[in-house]
VEXBASE-37279 format. One record per atom (N, C-alpha, C, CB): residue in one letter; atom name; x negated, y negated, z. Coordinates in Angstrom, 2 decimals, always signed. Atoms other than C-alpha are relative to their C-alpha. Glycine has a CB too. Layout:
<rs>
+------+------+---------+---------+---------+
: resn : name :      c1 :      c2 :      c3 :
+------+------+---------+---------+---------+
:    A :   CA :       X :       Y :       Z :
...
+------+------+---------+---------+---------+
</rs>
This chain:
<rs>
+------+------+---------+---------+---------+
: resn : name :      c1 :      c2 :      c3 :
+------+------+---------+---------+---------+
:    M :    N :   +0.74 :   -0.99 :   +0.75 :
:    M :   CA :  -79.12 : -109.05 : +103.53 :
:    M :    C :   +0.17 :   +1.35 :   +0.67 :
:    M :   CB :   -1.50 :   -0.39 :   -0.11 :
:    Y :    N :   -0.18 :   -1.38 :   -0.47 :
:    Y :   CA :  -78.77 : -105.30 : +103.86 :
:    Y :    C :   -1.22 :   +0.46 :   +0.78 :
:    Y :   CB :   +0.28 :   +0.94 :   -1.18 :
:    K :    N :   +1.09 :   -0.60 :   -0.78 :
:    K :   CA :  -80.86 : -103.63 : +106.58 :
:    K :    C :   +0.24 :   +1.48 :   +0.11 :
:    K :   CB :   -0.11 :   -0.65 :   +1.40 :
:    R :    N :   -0.09 :   -1.45 :   -0.06 :
:    R :   CA :  -81.57 :  -99.92 : +106.52 :
:    R :    C :   +0.13 :   +0.49 :   +1.43 :
:    R :   CB :   -1.20 :   +0.64 :   -0.66 :
:    K :    N :   -0.12 :   -0.64 :   -1.30 :
:    K :   CA :  -80.52 :  -97.76 : +109.42 :
:    K :    C :   -1.06 :   +1.06 :   +0.19 :
:    K :   CB :   +1.39 :   +0.59 :   +0.18 :
:    I :    N :   +1.02 :   -1.04 :   -0.03 :
:    I :   CA :  -82.98 :  -95.03 : +108.55 :
:    I :    C :   -1.28 :   -0.58 :   -0.60 :
:    I :   CB :   +0.46 :   +1.28 :   -0.79 :
:    P :    N :   +1.24 :   +0.58 :   +0.53 :
:    P :   CA :  -86.62 :  -96.11 : +108.13 :
:    P :    C :   -0.48 :   +0.74 :   -1.25 :
:    P :   CB :   -1.10 :   +0.02 :   +1.07 :
:    I :    N :   +0.55 :   -0.57 :   +1.24 :
:    I :   CA :  -88.35 :  -95.54 : +104.81 :
:    I :    C :   -1.27 :   +0.76 :   +0.35 :
:    I :   CB :   -0.29 :   -1.11 :   -1.06 :
:    E :    N :   +1.21 :   -0.78 :   -0.18 :
:    E :   CA :  -90.93 :  -92.77 : +104.84 :
:    E :    C :   -0.75 :   +0.01 :   -1.33 :
:    E :   CB :   +0.31 :   +1.45 :   +0.48 :
:    L :    N :   +0.80 :   +0.09 :   +1.21 :
:    L :   CA :  -93.65 :  -93.42 : +102.32 :
:    L :    C :   -1.19 :   +0.95 :   +0.11 :
:    L :   CB :   -0.48 :   -1.45 :   -0.26 :
:    N :    N :   +1.04 :   -1.01 :   -0.14 :
:    N :   CA :  -95.59 :  -90.17 : +102.47 :
:    N :    C :   -0.82 :   +0.18 :   -1.27 :
:    N :   CB :   +0.62 :   +1.32 :   +0.39 :
:    C :    N :   +0.73 :   -0.12 :   +1.26 :
:    C :   CA :  -96.55 :  -90.19 :  +98.82 :
:    C :    C :   +0.42 :   -1.12 :   -0.94 :
:    C :   CB :   +0.24 :   +1.39 :   -0.66 :
:    G :    N :   -0.28 :   +1.06 :   +0.97 :
:    G :   CA :  -96.55 :  -92.50 :  +95.82 :
:    G :    C :   +1.39 :   +0.09 :   -0.61 :
:    G :   CB :   -1.01 :   +0.03 :   -1.09 :
:    L :    N :   -1.33 :   -0.16 :   +0.59 :
:    L :   CA :  -93.32 :  -91.03 :  +94.49 :
:    L :    C :   +1.09 :   -0.61 :   +0.87 :
:    L :   CB :   +0.30 :   +1.46 :   -0.24 :
:    D :    N :   -0.97 :   +0.63 :   -0.91 :
:    D :   CA :  -91.43 :  -92.18 :  +97.59 :
:    D :    C :   +0.00 :   -1.51 :   -0.20 :
:    D :   CB :   -0.33 :   +0.35 :   +1.46 :
:    L :    N :   +0.11 :   +1.44 :   +0.20 :
:    L :   CA :  -92.72 :  -95.71 :  +97.04 :
:    L :    C :   +0.65 :   -0.42 :   -1.31 :
:    L :   CB :   -1.47 :   -0.43 :   +0.02 :
:    V :    N :   -0.60 :   +0.31 :   +1.31 :
:    V :   CA :  -91.74 :  -95.71 :  +93.36 :
:    V :    C :   +1.51 :   +0.11 :   +0.06 :
:    V :   CB :   -0.55 :   +0.95 :   -1.09 :
:    K :    N :   -1.45 :   -0.18 :   -0.12 :
:    K :   CA :  -88.29 :  -94.39 :  +94.20 :
:    K :    C :   +0.63 :   -1.17 :   +0.75 :
:    K :   CB :   +0.31 :   +1.31 :   +0.73 :
:    E :    N :   -0.56 :   +1.11 :   -0.77 :
:    E :   CA :  -87.74 :  -97.12 :  +96.79 :
:    E :    C :   -0.04 :   -1.31 :   -0.77 :
:    E :   CB :   -0.76 :   -0.15 :   +1.29 :
:    V :    N :   +0.13 :   +1.25 :   +0.74 :
:    V :   CA :  -89.00 :  -99.93 :  +94.57 :
:    V :    C :   +0.95 :   -0.04 :   -1.19 :
:    V :   CB :   -1.44 :   -0.19 :   -0.48 :
:    L :    N :   -0.80 :   -0.01 :   +1.22 :
:    L :   CA :  -87.10 :  -98.86 :  +91.46 :
:    L :    C :   +1.45 :   +0.41 :   +0.22 :
:    L :   CB :   -0.61 :   +0.92 :   -0.99 :
:    Y :    N :   -1.38 :   -0.35 :   -0.27 :
:    Y :   CA :  -83.85 :  -97.94 :  +93.19 :
:    Y :    C :   +0.89 :   -1.16 :   -0.43 :
:    Y :   CB :   +0.20 :   +0.35 :   +1.50 :
:    G :    N :   -0.88 :   +1.03 :   +0.55 :
:    G :   CA :  -81.28 :  -99.89 :  +91.23 :
:    G :    C :   +0.19 :   +0.26 :   -1.48 :
:    G :   CB :   -0.57 :   -1.43 :   +0.24 :
:    K :    N :   -0.35 :   -0.35 :   +1.38 :
:    K :   CA :  -79.56 :  -99.49 :  +87.92 :
:    K :    C :   -0.81 :   -0.78 :   -1.03 :
:    K :   CB :   +1.47 :   -0.23 :   -0.23 :
:    W :    N :   +0.62 :   +0.86 :   +1.01 :
:    W :   CA :  -81.31 : -102.38 :  +86.18 :
:    W :    C :   -1.45 :   -0.33 :   +0.27 :
:    W :   CB :   +0.77 :   -1.26 :   -0.13 :
:    K :    N :   +1.36 :   +0.40 :   -0.35 :
:    K :   CA :  -84.71 : -102.62 :  +87.88 :
:    K :    C :   -1.03 :   +0.45 :   -1.02 :
:    K :   CB :   -0.36 :   +0.56 :   +1.35 :
:    V :    N :   +0.95 :   -0.47 :   +1.02 :
:    V :   CA :  -86.53 : -100.51 :  +85.30 :
:    V :    C :   +0.07 :   -0.91 :   -1.22 :
:    V :   CB :   +0.28 :   +1.48 :   -0.40 :
:    H :    N :   -0.17 :   +0.91 :   +1.14 :
:    H :   CA :  -85.08 : -102.70 :  +82.54 :
:    H :    C :   -0.63 :   -1.36 :   +0.31 :
:    H :   CB :   +1.51 :   -0.18 :   -0.34 :
:    L :    N :   +0.56 :   +1.29 :   -0.38 :
:    L :   CA :  -86.05 : -105.85 :  +84.44 :
:    L :    C :   -1.53 :   +0.03 :   -0.05 :
:    L :   CB :   +0.47 :   -0.40 :   +1.39 :
:    I :    N :   +1.46 :   -0.11 :   -0.01 :
:    I :   CA :  -89.62 : -104.67 :  +84.96 :
:    I :    C :   -0.53 :   +0.07 :   -1.43 :
:    I :   CB :   -0.45 :   +1.25 :   +0.79 :
:    Y :    N :   +0.44 :   -0.10 :   +1.39 :
:    Y :   CA :  -89.91 : -103.76 :  +81.28 :
:    Y :    C :   +0.03 :   -1.36 :   -0.69 :
:    Y :   CB :   +0.89 :   +1.00 :   -0.78 :
:    F :    N :   -0.11 :   +1.27 :   +0.70 :
:    F :   CA :  -88.65 : -107.09 :  +79.98 :
:    F :    C :   -0.91 :   -1.07 :   +0.59 :
:    F :   CB :   +1.44 :   -0.48 :   +0.02 :
:    I :    N :   +0.95 :   +0.94 :   -0.61 :
:    I :   CA :  -90.72 : -109.06 :  +82.49 :
:    I :    C :   -1.41 :   +0.29 :   -0.50 :
:    I :   CB :   +0.05 :   +0.09 :   +1.55 :
:    S :    N :   +1.33 :   -0.36 :   +0.51 :
:    S :   CA :  -93.80 : -107.13 :  +81.34 :
:    S :    C :   -0.18 :   -0.41 :   -1.45 :
:    S :   CB :   -0.24 :   +1.50 :   +0.15 :
:    Q :    N :   +0.05 :   +0.45 :   +1.39 :
:    Q :   CA :  -92.92 : -108.14 :  +77.77 :
:    Q :    C :   -0.10 :   -1.51 :   -0.13 :
:    Q :   CB :   +1.23 :   +0.50 :   -0.74 :
:    G :    N :   +0.22 :   +1.45 :   +0.02 :
:    G :   CA :  -93.18 : -111.80 :  +78.75 :
:    G :    C :   +1.22 :   -0.85 :   +0.29 :
:    G :   CB :   -0.55 :   -0.38 :   -1.30 :
:    L :    N :   -1.18 :   +0.79 :   -0.32 :
:    L :   CA :  -89.63 : -112.83 :  +79.58 :
:    L :    C :   -0.12 :   -0.50 :   +1.43 :
:    L :   CB :   +1.31 :   +0.82 :   -0.20 :
:    K :    N :   +0.19 :   +0.56 :   -1.32 :
:    K :   CA :  -89.64 : -115.17 :  +82.56 :
:    K :    C :   +1.27 :   -0.59 :   +0.61 :
:    K :   CB :   -1.04 :   -1.06 :   -0.06 :
:    R :    N :   -1.20 :   +0.65 :   -0.52 :
:    R :   CA :  -86.27 : -116.87 :  +82.88 :
:    R :    C :   +1.14 :   +0.99 :   +0.18 :
:    R :   CB :   +0.44 :   -1.14 :   -0.92 :
:    P :    N :   -1.16 :   -0.89 :   -0.21 :
:    P :   CA :  -83.17 : -115.18 :  +84.31 :
:    P :    C :   +0.97 :   +0.00 :   -1.18 :
:    P :   CB :   +0.74 :   -0.40 :   +1.26 :
:    S :    N :   -0.91 :   +0.05 :   +1.15 :
:    S :   CA :  -81.15 : -116.37 :  +81.31 :
:    S :    C :   -0.52 :   +0.86 :   -1.16 :
:    S :   CB :   +0.19 :   -1.45 :   -0.47 :
:    E :    N :   +0.58 :   -0.87 :   +1.03 :
:    E :   CA :  -83.56 : -114.58 :  +78.95 :
:    E :    C :   +0.26 :   +1.47 :   +0.34 :
:    E :   CB :   -1.51 :   -0.26 :   -0.14 :
:    L :    N :   -0.25 :   -1.38 :   -0.43 :
:    L :   CA :  -83.22 : -111.40 :  +80.99 :
:    L :    C :   +1.48 :   +0.36 :   -0.17 :
:    L :   CB :   -0.44 :   +0.20 :   +1.47 :
:    Q :    N :   -1.44 :   -0.23 :   +0.15 :
:    Q :   CA :  -79.43 : -111.77 :  +80.97 :
:    Q :    C :   +0.35 :   +0.28 :   -1.47 :
:    Q :   CB :   +0.81 :   -1.21 :   +0.51 :
:    R :    N :   -0.26 :   -0.24 :   +1.43 :
:    R :   CA :  -79.46 : -111.96 :  +77.16 :
:    R :    C :   -0.48 :   +1.38 :   -0.44 :
:    R :   CB :   -0.68 :   -1.08 :   -0.85 :
:    K :    N :   +0.55 :   -1.31 :   +0.37 :
:    K :   CA :  -81.58 : -108.81 :  +76.92 :
:    K :    C :   +0.78 :   +1.16 :   +0.64 :
:    K :   CB :   -1.46 :   +0.09 :   +0.39 :
:    I :    N :   -0.76 :   -1.03 :   -0.70 :
:    I :   CA :  -79.39 : -106.89 :  +79.40 :
:    I :    C :   +1.44 :   -0.50 :   +0.16 :
:    I :   CB :   -0.64 :   +0.34 :   +1.41 :
:    P :    N :   -1.34 :   +0.62 :   -0.06 :
:    P :   CA :  -75.85 : -108.06 :  +78.55 :
:    P :    C :   +1.01 :   +0.77 :   +0.83 :
:    P :   CB :   +0.54 :   -0.16 :   -1.38 :
:    R :    N :   -0.97 :   -0.78 :   -0.78 :
:    R :   CA :  -74.07 : -105.21 :  +80.36 :
:    R :    C :   -0.08 :   -0.27 :   +1.49 :
:    R :   CB :   -0.21 :   +1.47 :   -0.24 :
:    A :    N :   +0.17 :   +0.30 :   -1.42 :
:    A :   CA :  -75.44 : -106.34 :  +83.73 :
:    A :    C :   +0.50 :   -1.41 :   +0.28 :
:    A :   CB :   -1.49 :   +0.15 :   +0.43 :
:    T :    N :   -0.47 :   +1.33 :   -0.36 :
:    T :   CA :  -73.79 : -109.24 :  +85.48 :
:    T :    C :   -1.17 :   -0.84 :   +0.51 :
:    T :   CB :   +1.12 :   +0.08 :   +1.07 :
:    R :    N :   +1.06 :   +0.90 :   -0.46 :
:    R :   CA :  -75.85 : -112.28 :  +86.39 :
:    R :    C :   -0.28 :   +0.22 :   +1.49 :
:    R :   CB :   +0.41 :   -1.47 :   -0.25 :
:    R :    N :   +0.16 :   -0.22 :   -1.44 :
:    R :   CA :  -75.23 : -111.62 :  +90.10 :
:    R :    C :   -0.84 :   +1.25 :   +0.27 :
:    R :   CB :   +1.37 :   +0.14 :   +0.68 :
:    V :    N :   +0.75 :   -1.25 :   -0.21 :
:    V :   CA :  -76.52 : -108.03 :  +89.89 :
:    V :    C :   -1.46 :   -0.20 :   -0.37 :
:    V :   CB :   +0.62 :   +1.16 :   -0.83 :
:    L :    N :   +1.39 :   +0.24 :   +0.40 :
:    L :   CA :  -79.62 : -109.13 :  +88.00 :
:    L :    C :   -0.72 :   -0.86 :   +1.05 :
:    L :   CB :   -0.05 :   -0.69 :   -1.38 :
:    N :    N :   +0.63 :   +0.85 :   -1.02 :
:    N :   CA :  -80.31 : -111.86 :  +90.57 :
:    N :    C :   -0.30 :   +0.78 :   +1.27 :
:    N :   CB :   +0.90 :   -1.19 :   +0.33 :
:    V :    N :   +0.21 :   -0.81 :   -1.21 :
:    V :   CA :  -79.89 : -109.44 :  +93.48 :
:    V :    C :   -1.19 :   +0.94 :   -0.20 :
:    V :   CB :   +1.27 :   +0.81 :   +0.36 :
:    Q :    N :   +1.08 :   -0.95 :   +0.22 :
:    Q :   CA :  -82.21 : -106.88 :  +91.92 :
:    Q :    C :   -1.34 :   -0.69 :   -0.22 :
:    Q :   CB :   +0.32 :   +0.88 :   -1.19 :
:    L :    N :   +1.24 :   +0.77 :   +0.12 :
:    L :   CA :  -84.79 : -109.52 :  +90.96 :
:    L :    C :   -0.50 :   -0.42 :   +1.38 :
:    L :   CB :   +0.22 :   -1.24 :   -0.90 :
:    N :    N :   +0.39 :   +0.38 :   -1.36 :
:    N :   CA :  -84.77 : -110.75 :  +94.56 :
:    N :    C :   -0.55 :   +1.19 :   +0.77 :
:    N :   CB :   +1.18 :   -0.61 :   +0.75 :
:    Q :    N :   +0.49 :   -1.19 :   -0.67 :
:    Q :   CA :  -85.21 : -107.19 :  +95.82 :
:    Q :    C :   -1.41 :   +0.36 :   -0.47 :
:    Q :   CB :   +0.95 :   +1.18 :   -0.24 :
:    L :    N :   +1.34 :   -0.28 :   +0.53 :
:    L :   CA :  -88.19 : -106.65 :  +93.51 :
:    L :    C :   -1.00 :   -1.00 :   +0.57 :
:    L :   CB :   +0.01 :   -0.06 :   -1.54 :
:    E :    N :   +0.88 :   +1.02 :   -0.54 :
:    E :   CA :  -89.68 : -109.92 :  +94.70 :
:    E :    C :   -0.30 :   +0.26 :   +1.48 :
:    E :   CB :   +0.62 :   -1.39 :   -0.18 :
:    D :    N :   +0.20 :   -0.30 :   -1.42 :
:    D :   CA :  -89.16 : -109.01 :  +98.37 :
:    D :    C :   -0.91 :   +1.20 :   +0.19 :
:    D :   CB :   +1.35 :   +0.25 :   +0.69 :
:    D :    N :   +0.86 :   -1.19 :   -0.08 :
:    D :   CA :  -90.73 : -105.58 :  +97.82 :
:    D :    C :   -1.44 :   -0.37 :   -0.30 :
:    D :   CB :   +0.50 :   +1.09 :   -0.97 :
:    H :    N :   +1.35 :   +0.40 :   +0.39 :
:    H :   CA :  -93.71 : -107.18 :  +96.13 :
:    H :    C :   -0.66 :   -0.81 :   +1.12 :
:    H :   CB :   +0.04 :   -0.83 :   -1.31 :
:    Q :    N :   +0.56 :   +0.80 :   -1.09 :
:    Q :   CA :  -94.19 : -109.72 :  +98.93 :
:    Q :    C :   -0.32 :   +0.86 :   +1.22 :
:    Q :   CB :   +0.98 :   -1.11 :   +0.38 :
:    E :    N :   +0.25 :   -0.89 :   -1.14 :
:    E :   CA :  -93.92 : -106.99 : +101.57 :
:    E :    C :   -1.27 :   +0.81 :   -0.22 :
:    E :   CB :   +1.20 :   +0.94 :   +0.23 :
:    Q :    N :   +1.20 :   -0.76 :   +0.31 :
:    Q :   CA :  -96.60 : -104.94 :  +99.81 :
:    Q :    C :   -1.23 :   -0.88 :   +0.14 :
:    Q :   CB :   +0.09 :   +0.58 :   -1.41 :
:    L :    N :   +1.13 :   +0.90 :   -0.14 :
:    L :   CA :  -98.87 : -107.98 :  +99.65 :
:    L :    C :   -0.32 :   -0.26 :   +1.47 :
:    L :   CB :   +0.29 :   -1.32 :   -0.72 :
:    R :    N :   +0.22 :   +0.24 :   -1.43 :
:    R :   CA :  -98.37 : -108.66 : +103.37 :
:    R :    C :   -0.69 :   +1.20 :   +0.64 :
:    R :   CB :   +1.33 :   -0.28 :   +0.70 :
:    S :    N :   +0.61 :   -1.18 :   -0.60 :
:    S :   CA :  -99.24 : -105.08 : +104.28 :
:    S :    C :   -1.44 :   +0.17 :   -0.49 :
:    S :   CB :   +0.82 :   +1.26 :   -0.31 :
:    R :    N :   +1.36 :   -0.11 :   +0.52 :
:    R :   CA : -102.29 : -105.12 : +102.01 :
:    R :    C :   -0.92 :   -1.02 :   +0.67 :
:    R :   CB :   -0.01 :   -0.21 :   -1.53 :
:    I :    N :   +0.80 :   +1.02 :   -0.68 :
:    I :   CA : -103.51 : -108.38 : +103.58 :
:    I :    C :   -0.29 :   +0.43 :   +1.43 :
:    I :   CB :   +0.73 :   -1.37 :   -0.01 :
:    A :    N :   +0.20 :   -0.46 :   -1.38 :
:    A :   CA : -102.99 : -106.94 : +107.06 :
:    A :    C :   -1.04 :   +1.11 :   +0.05 :
:    A :   CB :   +1.33 :   +0.50 :   +0.60 :
:    K :    N :   +1.00 :   -1.08 :   +0.04 :
:    K :   CA : -104.98 : -103.81 : +106.14 :
:    K :    C :   -1.39 :   -0.56 :   -0.24 :
:    K :   CB :   +0.36 :   +1.03 :   -1.08 :
:    D :    N :   +1.30 :   +0.61 :   +0.28 :
:    D :   CA : -107.77 : -105.96 : +104.71 :
:    D :    C :   -0.56 :   -0.71 :   +1.23 :
:    D :   CB :   +0.11 :   -1.00 :   -1.16 :
:    R :    N :   +0.45 :   +0.69 :   -1.21 :
:    R :   CA : -107.91 : -108.04 : +107.89 :
:    R :    C :   -0.48 :   +0.99 :   +1.04 :
:    R :   CB :   +1.13 :   -0.85 :   +0.57 :
:    I :    N :   +0.36 :   -1.02 :   -0.98 :
:    I :   CA : -108.04 : -104.93 : +110.06 :
:    I :    C :   -1.35 :   +0.62 :   -0.38 :
:    I :   CB :   +1.10 :   +1.10 :   +0.09 :
:    S :    N :   +1.24 :   -0.63 :   +0.43 :
:    S :   CA : -110.80 : -103.36 : +107.96 :
:    S :    C :   -1.19 :   -0.97 :   +0.10 :
:    S :   CB :   +0.14 :   +0.52 :   -1.43 :
:    S :    N :   +1.10 :   +0.96 :   -0.09 :
:    S :   CA : -112.86 : -106.58 : +107.87 :
:    S :    C :   -0.37 :   -0.29 :   +1.46 :
:    S :   CB :   +0.37 :   -1.30 :   -0.72 :
:    S :    N :   +0.32 :   +0.23 :   -1.41 :
:    S :   CA : -112.55 : -107.07 : +111.65 :
:    S :    C :   -0.66 :   +1.23 :   +0.62 :
:    S :   CB :   +1.27 :   -0.37 :   +0.78 :
:    A :    N :   +0.62 :   -1.22 :   -0.52 :
:    A :   CA : -113.61 : -103.45 : +112.23 :
:    A :    C :   -1.46 :   +0.08 :   -0.37 :
:    A :   CB :   +0.74 :   +1.23 :   -0.52 :
:    Q :    N :   +1.41 :   -0.04 :   +0.44 :
:    Q :   CA : -116.87 : -104.05 : +110.39 :
:    Q :    C :   -0.78 :   -0.84 :   +0.90 :
:    Q :   CB :   -0.18 :   -0.46 :   -1.44 :
+------+------+---------+---------+---------+
</rs>
């Protein structure tokens, strides 16, 4: 998996959106997933110009980003609850 050499600076919400949606097909994927499509084959049919490999890579990136955000949110919640 690709590792960044320069760390991501998330100073504002726009930086976060840019990092999450970086990818040619991610906006399309998010739209079709929000419309109820769940299987990769359904997404492939809706986005025929994208290869299956590219869609899989970008779906995995979205999933990794989502899991990372959940981990950081859980860590913040633990810190705030232990501070009380």
